[in-house]
C-alpha positions in Angstrom: -15.3 -37.1 -31.4 -19.0 -36.5 -30.6 -20.2 -37.2 -27.1 -23.0 -39.7 -26.4 -23.7 -38.3 -23.0 -27.0 -36.9 -22.6 -28.8 -34.7 -20.0 -32.0 -36.2 -18.5 -34.9 -34.0 -17.3 -38.1 -33.9 -15.5 -40.1 -31.5 -17.3 -43.3 -29.8 -16.6 -44.9 -27.3 -19.2 -48.0 -24.9 -18.6 -49.3 -23.4 -21.7 -51.5 -20.2 -20.8 -53.3 -19.5 -23.9 -55.4 -16.6 -24.8 -58.8 -17.9 -26.1 -60.4 -15.1 -27.4 -61.5 -14.7 -31.1 -58.1 -13.3 -32.3 -56.3 -16.2 -31.1 -57.6 -19.0 -33.5 -54.1 -19.5 -35.2 -52.2 -20.5 -32.1 -55.1 -22.6 -30.6 -55.3 -24.4 -33.9 -51.5 -25.1 -33.8 -51.8 -26.7 -30.5 -54.9 -28.8 -31.5 -53.3 -30.0 -34.7 -50.2 -31.1 -32.9 -51.6 -32.3 -29.5 -51.7 -36.0 -30.1 -48.0 -36.3 -31.2 -46.8 -33.7 -29.1 -44.8 -35.9 -26.9 -43.0 -37.7 -29.8 -42.2 -34.2 -31.2 -40.7 -32.8 -28.2 -38.9 -35.9 -27.1 -37.2 -36.1 -31.0 -36.4 -32.3 -30.6 -34.7 -32.7 -27.2 -32.8 -35.9 -28.4 -31.4 -33.8 -31.2 -30.1 -31.5 -28.7 -28.4 -34.2 -26.7 -31.2 -34.0 -24.1 -33.4 -36.9 -22.8 -36.9 -36.5 -21.0 -37.6 -38.9 -18.2 -40.9 -37.5 -17.4 -43.1 -34.9 -19.5 -46.3 -33.5 -18.0 -48.3 -30.8 -20.0 -51.1 -28.5 -18.3 -53.4 -26.0 -20.2 -54.9 -22.9 -18.9 -57.0 -21.2 -21.4 -58.1 -17.5 -20.4 -60.3 -14.8 -21.4 -62.1 -12.1 -19.3 -64.0 -12.9 -16.0 -66.2 -9.7 -16.2 -67.1 -10.4 -20.0 -67.1 -14.3 -20.1 -68.0 -15.5 -16.6 -67.9 -19.3 -16.4 -66.0 -19.5 -19.5 -63.3 -16.9 -18.4 -60.6 -19.6 -17.2 -59.9 -23.3 -18.1 -57.5 -24.5 -15.5 -56.7 -28.3 -16.0 -54.6 -30.7 -13.9 -51.1 -31.9 -15.4 -51.4 -34.6 -18.2 -48.7 -37.3 -18.0 -47.5 -37.8 -21.5 -47.4 -40.0 -23.5 -49.8 -42.1 -21.2 -52.5 -39.4 -21.3 -52.0 -38.1 -24.7 -55.3 -38.7 -25.7 -56.9 -37.2 -22.7 -54.5 -34.1 -23.2 -55.7 -34.0 -27.1 -59.2 -34.3 -26.2 -59.1 -31.3 -23.7 -57.2 -29.2 -26.2 -59.6 -29.8 -28.9 -62.5 -28.7 -26.6 -61.1 -25.1 -26.5 -62.9 -22.5 -29.1 -61.5 -19.0 -29.5 -64.4 -16.5 -28.6 -65.4 -13.7 -26.2 -63.1 -11.4 -24.3 -65.2 -8.3 -24.0 -62.8 -5.3 -24.1 -59.3 -5.7 -25.6 -57.3 -6.3 -22.1 -57.8 -9.8 -20.8 -57.1 -11.6 -17.7 -53.6 -13.1 -18.6 -52.3 -12.0 -15.1 -54.8 -14.5 -13.4 -53.9 -17.3 -15.8 -50.2 -16.6 -14.9 -51.0 -16.9 -11.5 -52.8 -20.3 -11.7 -49.7 -21.5 -13.6 -47.2 -20.3 -11.0 -49.1 -22.3 -8.2 -49.3 -25.3 -10.2 -48.7 -28.7 -8.6 -45.0 -29.2 -10.0 -43.0 -32.2 -10.1 -40.4 -31.9 -7.2 -38.6 -35.3 -8.0 -35.2 -35.4 -9.5 -32.2 -33.5 -9.7 -32.6 -31.9 -13.3 -36.1 -30.3 -13.6 -37.7 -27.9 -15.7 -40.7 -25.9 -14.8 -41.9 -24.2 -17.9 -44.8 -21.6 -18.4 -45.4 -20.5 -22.0 -47.9 -17.4 -22.5 -49.4 -16.5 -25.9 -51.7 -13.5 -26.1 -52.0 -10.8 -28.6 -53.9 -8.5 -25.8 -52.7 -6.3 -22.9 -53.7 -7.5 -19.4 -56.2 -6.2 -16.9 -54.7 -5.2 -13.4 -55.1 -8.2 -11.1 -58.4 -7.9 -9.4 -60.0 -6.0 -12.4 -62.7 -8.8 -12.6 -63.1 -9.3 -9.0 -66.8 -8.6 -8.9 -67.5 -11.7 -11.1 -69.4 -14.4 -9.1 -66.7 -16.8 -10.1 -63.5 -14.9 -9.5 -61.1 -16.8 -7.5 -60.9 -15.6 -4.0 -57.4 -16.9 -3.4 -56.1 -14.9 -6.4 -53.0 -12.8 -5.8 -54.2 -9.0 -4.9 -51.8 -7.1 -7.1 -48.9 -7.3 -9.2 -46.5 -7.2 -6.2 -48.1 -10.3 -4.5 -47.7 -11.9 -7.9 -44.1 -11.2 -8.4 -43.8 -12.6 -4.7 -45.4 -15.8 -6.0 -42.8 -16.0 -8.9 -40.0 -15.6 -6.2 -36.4 -15.0 -6.3 -33.2 -16.6 -5.2 -34.3 -16.1 -1.6 -37.9 -16.5 -2.0 -39.3 -19.5 -3.8 -42.7 -20.3 -2.7 -44.0 -22.3 -5.5 -41.5 -22.8 -8.2 -37.8 -23.9 -8.0 -35.5 -20.8 -8.9 -33.1 -23.0 -11.1 -35.9 -24.9 -12.8 -38.3 -22.1 -13.5 -38.6 -20.5 -17.0 -41.2 -18.0 -18.1 -41.8 -17.5 -22.1 -43.9 -14.6 -23.2 -45.4 -14.3 -26.8 -47.2 -11.2 -25.4 -47.5 -7.3 -26.3 -44.8 -5.0 -24.9 -47.5 -3.4 -22.6 -47.9 -2.6 -19.1 -48.3 -5.7 -17.0 -46.5 -7.9 -19.5 -43.7 -5.4 -19.9 -43.4 -5.2 -16.0 -42.6 -8.7 -15.7 -40.1 -8.7 -18.4 -38.4 -5.8 -16.6 -38.6 -7.0 -13.1 -38.7 -10.9 -13.1 -35.7 -13.2 -13.6 -36.1 -16.4 -15.8 -38.1 -14.6 -18.4 -37.9 -14.7 -22.2 -40.0 -12.4 -24.2 -41.1 -12.5 -27.9 -43.1 -9.3 -28.3 -46.4 -9.7 -30.3 -48.5 -7.1 -31.9 -51.6 -6.3 -30.2 -54.7 -7.4 -31.9 -52.6 -9.3 -34.5 -53.7 -12.9 -33.3 -49.9 -14.2 -33.2 -50.0 -14.9 -36.8 -46.3 -15.2 -37.0 -46.3 -18.2 -34.5 -46.0 -21.7 -36.0 -45.5 -25.4 -34.4 -41.6 -25.5 -35.0 -41.1 -22.1 -33.0 -43.0 -23.6 -30.2 -40.7 -26.9 -30.2 -37.6 -24.7 -30.3 -38.7 -22.7 -27.7 -39.4 -25.6 -25.4 -36.1 -27.2 -26.1 -33.9 -24.1 -25.7 -35.8 -23.3 -22.4 -35.1 -26.7 -21.1 
């Protein structure tokens, strides 16, 4: 006999999106589905006997501090869905794919902002999910530090960023049992170091410069549902 019992979660999701020219496809997928994203996620969760008590989404769109200066990083607050679905959609619609300069981008800085988000700490069942989409390798942390708008509170190197991610004994910003990191990124230094050294990471290798042409909306939903 099928069980009617459903697990209930408070879910925070941070989308870190490479917003350079080759990423049009993923950006357009998020744009096309932003307004009904809450309904789609809750329906997909319900089909897997999971219920969402609270769903919040945050967007970080990143490029390159040296090449793009004031356009290098969009770092929003969390949007509470469905109450703020229209504002969330309007923000996503404002993202345009351009810039980037050289092939590596400042993806690790975007991930650092994501880790230090103001996560929901309420409830016993929580998920703190970061999803990164990029078809580019990443500069070392601090590569763009000479840019006037580079954040001075940024992690100084990969070791410090790893400490921000934490482990069972050290959880400065995210709850160890709640956190998940999903990477749609090339298997190149920076991203590959994270896959090898951090816990709670799922990696879907992408092809550098290919623009993540294989990504589709259903894959995004499936990733979220199976990470919660």
